[in-house]
N, C-alpha and C positions, 0 to 999 in steps of 0.2 A: 700304137702300142705294141711290142708284144708282151702277151699275157700273163708268162711270165714276171713282171714288171707289175703289172696291175692288182695279179696276186701276193705280192711281196706288202703292195699297201696296207691290204683288205690284211694281211696275219698278222700287222707290226698295229693295226687297230685296233683289230681284233684282240689280241694277246693285251697290248697297252692297259686298253679302254674299254674294252667289253662291244660282245653283240648288240647292244641294244644302239651301241652309239655309234657304229659300225652301218646299222642298220638305217639310224636317222641321217648316216654322213649320207649316203643314194637314194634317201629319201628327196632329199634338201638338193641333193646335185641334178634330180629326174634320171636315176638310172633304174632300167626296171631289171634286172637281174639282182637277186640276191650274194654271188656271189663272182669270182673271176677265174675262168680255165685258164691252166697255165701253160699251154702248149697254143692259144688259140692268138689271133689279132682280134686288138677295139682300133677305137677311133680315138684319135690322139687327143682329142678334147675329154677324150672320163677321166685323164686320171689327174688334172688338174683340175677339173670340175669339184670329186671327190676331196682330194686335199684341200683344197679351195674351201669346200662345205664339211671340214672336219672341223679343221683350223676355225670358222666361224661359230659350232659346237661347242668347243672348248675354251670361246675364250684366248685364242695364241694366235701370231703367225705364222706365213706359211710355210716362212725360213725354221723357225727354230720347230715346226713339227717335220718339216725335212730333214732337218738335224738328227733331230731324234729317231728317226725311221733308218740312218748310218747309223745313227749306236745300236741303235736294236740288229742292225743284217750285221753285224760282225761282234755281237757279245747275247745275245742271245739263242737260249737251249735247245733252239728250231732252226737257230738256222748256222750250225757247226759245219756242215761242209763250206758255206766261202768262206770261213773266218779259215780252213781248211787250204784254200785256194787260198787265199790271198798271205797266207806265212808260207809258202810255199815261194814266198816274192823275195826273201833273207834270214837271214839269222840274228839279222838286228833291222830295228826301224830303217837309220838311214838307208841300207840296202832295200829292206823294204818300198822306201821313195823310191830310191833309182828303177824298183821293177814296174813303175804302176804307165812307159808308158808301154810296156807290154800285156799288160791289163785286158783293154777291150780285143786283143786281139787272141789270149787265151781263154776267153771267158767263149768269144764265136769258134771254138775250133768243141765247143761244147755244146751250145747250142749256136745256129748256122747265123740267127737271122735277126738274136738276139738287140735292141735297140742301146748302145752304152756311150759310152761319151765319148769323146777323144779327151785323153792326158796327154798333157804335156811339162814337163820338170824341167825346172832350168836352177842348177845351184850356183847364188850369187857370190855365196860367201862360202867358208870353211862348213860353219852351220847354216848359213840361210837359203830359201831355196824356195821358187815360185812354183805353184801349180795352178795351170791353164788349165778350165771342163770346159769344152766346146759341145754342146746340139742341139743343133737344131729343133727339135719337140719340144723340150724340155727343160728347166731350168734343176741342173743334176748337181751344181753347184755344196748348196747344203747339206744335202745327203754323201758327198763323197767326204765332206767339213768334216759329217758327224761319226761317217765311218773311220776317217783320220782319227783321229780324236781317239775314239777307242780299242784304233790298234798300237797308239799310241802307248796306252795304257797297256793290251796286252804283252807287249815289245819290256815293259820298264822302263821308257823312255820317259825321258822331261820335256814336255814342246810346247809351244804359245803359237799359237794357230789365229787366223784372222780371215776372214771374207771377206775382201775389199773391195766388191764389185764387178763389173758388168765391161767390156769392151769389147774393142773390136779384132782382140784376139781368146775373149770368152770370158767367162767367171776366171777371176782372179782368189787363187789362196794362198796366203804367204803363211810360211811356215819356218819357226827357227826352233833346233834342233841345242837344247842348252846341253842334254846328257843323254847320251841313248842306252844308258845303263843305269838309271839312276834308282830302280825297284825290281829287284826277282820277274818282276812281267806272273803271266799266266803262264802255266804250265802245258807242251805243246811236243809231241814224237814225231817226225814225219813220218812214221807209220802208227796206222793205227792198230791198238791195241786186239789181239782175235780171242771172238767171241770163245767164253768157255765150251763143253759140248757136254749132258751132264748122261 
């Protein structure tokens, strides 16, 4: 697994639950290092082992923890670069959904060997969508679901979403966009503000 993914898991656990929880999870998962390097590669099982150990420590399900990770990746102050990448997908939430098919390719333009799941969107009615999340390395579905929830809030859209299990086409997320402009949403500008010089 690419170190950026493991590093994201580390930052999420440390920022949300504290350093002690992170170190205890590493201990319980029999991971010798205390931190992950973003540009290295690690055995695929390490990511799942750390998530499993953390979920047991917190007495939460792994899917709940991974969904919270997805929310963190979009909404936390330490992860604004990812939010900006996602917001470039469209001016509203429906436009953003239609850009998801291209997201793994855009991410690999920045990091060529990044382990991204394949995303396949199907629009079934004007309001309803099905998103298939495919990866042979990890269950990314809950992370994607959490990120979608955070992005809906970011855009100010009223959206109902559910994880509908895994099948031959991948992990399925059902999405119903009830309103694309329910609230004002979070402020966003295409260009970053220029830092003031003193």
